[in-house]
N, C-alpha and C positions, 0 to 999 in steps of 0.2 A: 633626557626624557626616557622613561622606562619603555621597553620594547612591547610589553604586554598591556600597558595602561593607556586607555583611550582618553583623549582630552575632549571635553564637551564645550563646544562654543555655541551659545544660543543668542540669536538676535531677537530682541523684543520690539514689536511694533504696535502702535496704538490706533492705527488707521486714520489718524489725524495728520500726522507729520509724514510726508511722503519720503521714502527712500527709493531713489530711482532704480528702474530696472537694470540700467547699465552698471550702477554701483553694486547691486546684488549679484549680477552676473560676474562682475570683476572680482568680487570677494570670493565667490565659489571657485572661480578659476584659480585665484592665488592660493586658496586653501589645498588645492590638489597636490602641492608640494609635500603635504603630510601624508598622502595616500590614505590608508585605512586607520591611521593613528588618531584622526580627529573625526568627531561627529558634529556636524553643523545642522542646526534646525531653527526655524522661526517659531516664535510664540506670539500670540495676539492678545493685547491688553486694552480693549476699548475702554475709554472713560465714560462709563455709563451714567455718571452724575452730570457730567457736562453735556453728553450727547447720548441719550438713551437709544436713539435709532442706530448707533454704531454697532449694536449687537447684531443687526442684519448683515453688515459688512464682515464682521468677524466670523459669523456662522457660514457665510458664503465662501470665505477664504478657506476655512477649515474643511468644509464640505468638498471644496475643489482639491484639497490635498489628497483625498482618496482616489482621484483621477490623475494625480501628478500634474495638476494645473493651477495650483495655488498662486504662483507668481503672476500668471496671466490674469487671474481674476483680481489679485491685489492691485496690479498696475492699472486695470481697467477701472477699478473702483476709485483709486486715488486720482485718476486723471478726470474723473467726472466732476462736474460742478453741481450735480444734484444732491439733494439730501438723501441719505441712505433710507431705503425702505424695502420691504420684502419684494415688491414687484420689480423695483429697479435692479436688485441683485439677481433675480431670477432671469430678467431680460439680458443681463450681462452674461450670465452663464449660458444662456441660449445662443446669443451672438457668437460666443466663443466656441460653440460646438460641443459642449459637455454633454454627456449622457444625462438627459434631464430626469429621467426616472431615478437614477442613482443619486444625482445631485439633490433632488427634492427630498428623497428619503434621508440622506446624510444631513441636509440642511435642518430638517425637522427632528433629527434624533436626539435623544437625551445624551448620547455619547459625545456629540458635538458640543452641546452646552456644558457638559462636564469637563471637556478638554479646555474650553475657554475659561471656565471658572478656575481650573487648575493652573492655567497660564497666568491669570491675574494674581492668584495667590503666590505663585512662584516668584513673580516680579516683586511683590511686597516682602516676601520672606528673605530674599536675597538683598533687599535694600535698594533696588533699582527704582529711581524716581523720575528719570529723564528718558524720553523716547524720541527717536529710536535709541535703543541701548543694547549693549553687549554684555554677556557674562562669559567668563572662562571658568569652567568647572564650578559654577555657581557663585563666583565672585564678580561683582560689577567691574567692568573694564572702563576706566576713565581717561585713557590716553588718547593719542591721536589716532585717526582711522586710516592712516597710510600703512602700506604693506609692512614696512620695516618695523614700525612701532608695534603694530598688532603681532607680528611674528615674534618679536622680542618677548612680548608679554605671554604669548602661548608657550614659548620654549621655557621661560622662567617659571611659569605656573605649572607646567607639566613636569619639569625637573624638580620643582619644590615638592610635589607629591611623592615622587620616587625617593628623594632624600629623606623626607619625613617618615616614610614607611621603614627605611633602613634604620634610622635613628630610633624609631620606636621599638624596633626588634631588640636592640641592644639595651633598652631600659625595661624590658619584660622581667628580667630576673631569672634566676636559675630554675625555680619551679616551673615558670611558663615555658622556658626553653626545653625542659625535661618533657612536659606535655607535648610540645611540638615534635620532639624526637620520637616519642612513643607513638604518636598518631602517624608519623611518617612510616614506621615499620608495621603498623597494625593492619 
């Protein structure tokens, strides 16, 4: 793995299939072995065709991210047997002690909706169709979810990027190499 290249691991959630809080906590703990070499984040992709009300849950989780409480809201939502609606998610945020002024502003903001739209588009563009799902550097991960399998995939894909960059350099040709040398001394 290249020393200066970060690996991006993204977990995609659709707010229908629950990933337990313990699993999420365990995954984050396991990823600490990579230190600052890995960026881990969740993306939220509600199935609005099947459940239009899921947009409220996605907006609540994203709004809670601004207060570093998204996992708490996510777990409370997925543990509830109620249908998602605006009042239900606001009640959950309040019960969890979030700053309600900030939460409501973020919940209703266009930036939150843009983020969810982008998350949905990202899942489609990388070819991810199963939720929950993971991508490593934008490629869907289809392996087992145990630490050893996931670490092997992370190491392989991180190393593959570095190897590809080095191989590409040698295929640039003399003129591109000359430009690189001139730019270095300029």
